[in-house]
C-alpha positions in Angstrom: 182.3 154.1 27.6 183.2 152.7 24.2 182.7 154.6 20.9 179.9 153.6 18.5 181.1 150.8 16.2 180.3 151.9 12.7 181.2 149.7 9.7 181.8 151.6 6.4 181.4 149.7 3.1 182.7 151.4 0.0 181.7 150.9 -3.6 185.2 150.9 -5.1 184.0 150.6 -8.7 181.9 153.8 -8.3 184.8 155.6 -6.6 187.2 154.6 -9.4 184.8 155.9 -12.1 184.3 159.1 -10.0 188.0 159.9 -9.8 188.7 158.8 -13.4 186.1 161.3 -14.6 187.1 164.0 -12.2 188.2 167.2 -14.0 190.6 167.9 -11.1 192.3 164.6 -11.6 192.7 165.3 -15.3 194.9 168.3 -14.5 196.8 166.6 -11.7 200.2 165.5 -13.1 201.7 164.2 -9.8 200.5 160.7 -10.4 201.1 158.8 -13.6 198.1 158.8 -15.9 197.6 155.0 -15.6 197.3 155.3 -11.8 195.6 158.7 -11.5 192.2 157.4 -10.5 193.8 154.8 -8.2 195.6 157.6 -6.3 192.3 159.5 -5.9 190.5 156.5 -4.4 193.3 155.5 -2.1 193.6 159.1 -0.9 189.9 159.3 -0.3 189.8 156.0 1.6 192.7 157.1 3.8 190.7 160.4 4.4 187.8 158.3 5.6 190.1 156.6 8.1 191.5 159.9 9.2 188.0 161.1 9.6 187.3 158.4 12.2 186.3 155.3 10.2 187.6 152.2 12.0 186.1 149.2 10.3 186.1 149.4 6.5 185.8 147.2 3.4 185.9 148.1 -0.3 184.2 146.1 -3.1 185.3 146.2 -6.7 184.2 144.7 -10.0 187.4 142.9 -10.8 185.6 141.5 -13.9 182.7 143.6 -15.1 180.6 140.6 -16.3 178.9 138.5 -13.7 176.4 135.6 -13.5 173.7 138.0 -14.5 175.0 138.2 -18.1 173.9 134.6 -18.6 170.4 135.5 -17.5 169.9 138.5 -19.7 172.0 139.1 -22.9 171.7 142.8 -22.7 173.1 143.1 -19.2 176.0 145.4 -18.8 179.5 144.4 -19.9 182.9 146.0 -20.0 182.4 146.8 -23.7 183.1 150.5 -24.5 184.9 151.1 -21.2 188.0 153.2 -21.5 190.9 150.8 -21.4 192.8 153.3 -19.2 190.0 153.0 -16.6 189.6 149.3 -16.9 193.3 148.7 -16.3 193.2 150.5 -13.0 191.1 147.9 -11.2 193.9 145.5 -10.3 196.3 148.2 -9.1 193.5 149.8 -7.1 192.9 146.5 -5.3 196.6 146.0 -4.6 197.1 149.5 -3.4 194.1 149.4 -1.0 195.4 146.1 0.4 198.8 147.6 1.0 197.0 150.4 2.9 195.6 147.7 5.1 192.0 147.8 3.9 189.9 144.7 3.2 189.1 144.4 -0.5 186.5 142.2 -2.3 187.4 141.9 -6.0 184.3 140.3 -7.5 184.4 138.0 -10.5 181.2 135.8 -10.6 179.3 138.3 -8.5 179.3 142.1 -8.6 180.7 144.7 -6.2 177.1 145.5 -5.2 176.6 141.9 -4.2 179.6 142.0 -2.0 178.4 145.2 -0.4 175.0 143.6 0.3 176.6 140.5 1.8 178.9 142.6 4.0 176.1 144.8 5.1 174.0 141.8 6.2 177.1 140.2 7.9 177.9 143.4 9.8 174.2 144.2 10.8 173.9 140.7 12.2 176.8 141.4 14.7 175.2 142.8 17.9 178.3 144.9 18.6 177.8 147.0 15.5 175.8 150.2 15.9 175.5 151.2 12.3 176.5 150.0 8.8 177.1 152.8 6.2 177.1 151.6 2.6 179.0 154.3 0.6 177.5 154.4 -2.9 174.8 156.4 -4.7 173.7 153.3 -6.6 169.9 152.9 -6.3 170.3 149.1 -6.3 171.9 149.3 -2.8 168.7 151.0 -1.4 167.3 147.5 -1.0 169.8 146.9 1.8 168.8 149.8 3.9 167.2 148.8 7.3 165.8 151.5 9.5 168.8 153.6 10.8 170.9 150.4 11.2 172.0 150.0 7.6 172.1 153.3 5.8 173.3 154.5 2.4 175.7 157.4 1.9 176.5 159.3 -1.3 180.0 160.5 -0.5 180.0 163.1 -3.3 176.8 164.9 -2.2 176.9 163.8 1.5 173.3 162.6 1.2 172.5 160.0 3.8 169.6 157.7 3.3 167.9 155.7 6.0 164.7 153.7 5.5 162.4 156.7 5.6 164.6 158.5 3.1 164.5 155.6 0.7 160.7 155.7 0.9 160.7 159.4 0.3 163.0 159.1 -2.7 161.6 156.1 -4.5 158.1 155.9 -3.0 158.6 152.3 -1.9 160.3 150.6 1.1 163.7 149.0 0.6 162.3 145.5 0.3 160.4 146.6 -2.8 163.3 148.2 -4.6 164.0 145.1 -6.8 160.4 145.0 -7.8 160.4 148.7 -8.6 163.6 148.3 -10.7 162.0 145.4 -12.5 159.1 147.5 -13.6 161.0 150.8 -14.3 164.3 149.2 -15.6 167.9 150.3 -15.1 169.7 151.6 -18.1 173.0 151.5 -16.2 172.7 147.8 -15.8 171.2 147.2 -19.2 167.6 146.0 -18.7 164.6 148.1 -19.9 161.8 147.3 -17.4 158.3 147.0 -18.8 156.8 149.3 -21.5 154.7 152.1 -20.1 155.8 151.6 -16.5 157.4 154.7 -15.0 158.9 155.6 -11.6 155.6 157.1 -10.4 153.2 154.4 -11.5 155.5 151.6 -10.2 155.9 153.4 -6.9 152.1 153.9 -6.5 151.3 150.3 -7.2 154.2 148.8 -5.2 153.5 151.1 -2.2 150.2 149.3 -2.0 151.1 145.7 -3.0 154.9 145.6 -2.2 155.8 142.8 -4.6 155.0 141.7 -8.2 153.1 138.6 -7.1 150.7 140.6 -5.0 149.7 143.0 -7.8 146.2 141.9 -9.0 146.1 140.7 -12.6 143.1 142.9 -13.5 143.3 146.6 -13.3 139.7 146.6 -12.0 140.9 144.9 -8.9 143.5 147.5 -8.1 142.5 149.7 -5.2 145.0 152.5 -6.0 144.5 155.1 -8.7 147.0 155.0 -11.5 146.9 156.7 -14.8 146.7 154.1 -17.6 146.0 151.3 -15.2 144.4 149.1 -17.8 147.4 149.3 -20.1 149.9 148.8 -17.3 148.0 145.8 -15.9 147.8 144.2 -19.4 151.5 144.7 -19.9 152.4 143.2 -16.6 150.1 140.2 -17.2 151.7 139.6 -20.6 155.3 140.1 -19.4 155.1 138.8 -15.9 157.9 136.3 -16.4 160.2 139.0 -17.9 159.4 141.2 -14.9 160.4 138.4 -12.5 163.7 138.0 -14.5 164.4 141.7 -14.2 163.7 141.5 -10.5 166.2 138.7 -10.2 168.8 140.9 -12.0 168.0 143.7 -9.5 168.1 141.5 -6.4 171.5 141.7 -4.7 173.0 138.5 -3.5 173.7 138.6 0.3 175.3 135.1 -0.1 178.2 136.6 -2.2 181.5 135.2 -0.9 183.3 137.9 1.2 185.2 135.8 3.7 185.4 138.4 6.4 183.8 139.2 9.7 183.5 142.5 11.5 186.8 142.1 13.4 188.5 141.4 10.1 187.3 144.8 8.8 189.1 146.8 11.6 191.9 148.9 10.1 195.2 148.1 11.8 197.5 150.3 9.8 199.3 150.0 6.4 201.5 147.1 5.3 205.2 147.6 4.7 204.6 147.7 0.9 202.4 150.8 1.2 205.5 153.0 1.2 206.3 151.7 -2.3 202.7 152.2 -3.5 202.7 155.7 -2.2 205.8 156.3 -4.3 204.2 154.7 -7.4 201.2 156.9 -6.9 203.4 160.0 -6.9 202.3 160.9 -3.3 204.8 159.7 -0.6 202.8 161.7 1.9 200.1 159.0 1.7 202.4 156.6 3.5 203.4 159.3 6.1 199.7 160.0 6.8 198.8 156.4 7.2 201.7 155.7 9.6 200.9 158.8 11.6 197.3 157.7 12.0 198.2 154.1 12.9 200.7 155.3 15.5 198.0 157.7 17.0 195.4 154.9 17.2 197.9 152.5 18.8 198.7 155.2 21.4 195.0 155.9 22.1 194.4 152.2 22.7 197.4 152.0 25.1 196.2 155.0 27.0 192.7 153.5 27.5 194.1 150.2 28.7 196.5 152.1 31.1 193.6 154.0 32.5 192.0 150.8 33.5 189.0 151.1 31.1 187.8 148.4 28.8 189.3 148.5 25.4 187.2 150.4 22.9 185.4 148.3 20.3 187.1 150.5 17.7 190.6 150.1 19.0 
């Protein structure tokens, strides 16, 4: 009997920020300052593999700006980002590739788009039992599908399936872009519509699902919302802006990732990972990766020798 095939997709941008801002990392002098966050992420991803992850991909914002900046002038940019953090994106991508992990460094699109595209690709493969998108970003909640595509916050260990998304936001995953359009997303740099808050947007969208289905007149709403007349008037006057914000919030499942599920299977580190482990001040990373790769190869050989069918994870 083969083990469940679970695909893990990691938000490398979030992980890099997380380790860069980690107080523990600030006091760690074993890695050079310009690679300290890189070491944290690489060690964390290796820990996922040691914990049982077999098929894994990491998406990064190689360039912070994307096609969305042309749609909305206030959309997030790399302005104000600590240069020490920004400079760690390329070495992170190189170090993860040396570890043997598939990396999607996004330029025209964003890391979130790559995660959405990879989640759709993996979920379409009948061999896959579950896709775990590792990020706390609320944008990615739109990708959740039942228990098949779920979202994991690796810091808090909170796992969100479709029912958990509904419980948290008050709307199903398919309505998340509409919800963000009304509420706004300060992290991404668009404000939403004046007066619309998380609760009012959730109440209305739980009934109507998408912007187009919300009646123009508040008198036609069959849900009770405080300030409905003012909210309906604002939406009627700024409907085009709401559609634009929804476009900003909608992740692009057609982002170029150039990989299938088989391509995400970890097969061990490349030869240059030894040098990267040295640069990161942690030679033990290479030793751990080699030990894991050897153990997995031995397990696969044992299964084949026993006459069983090869595991989907081997």
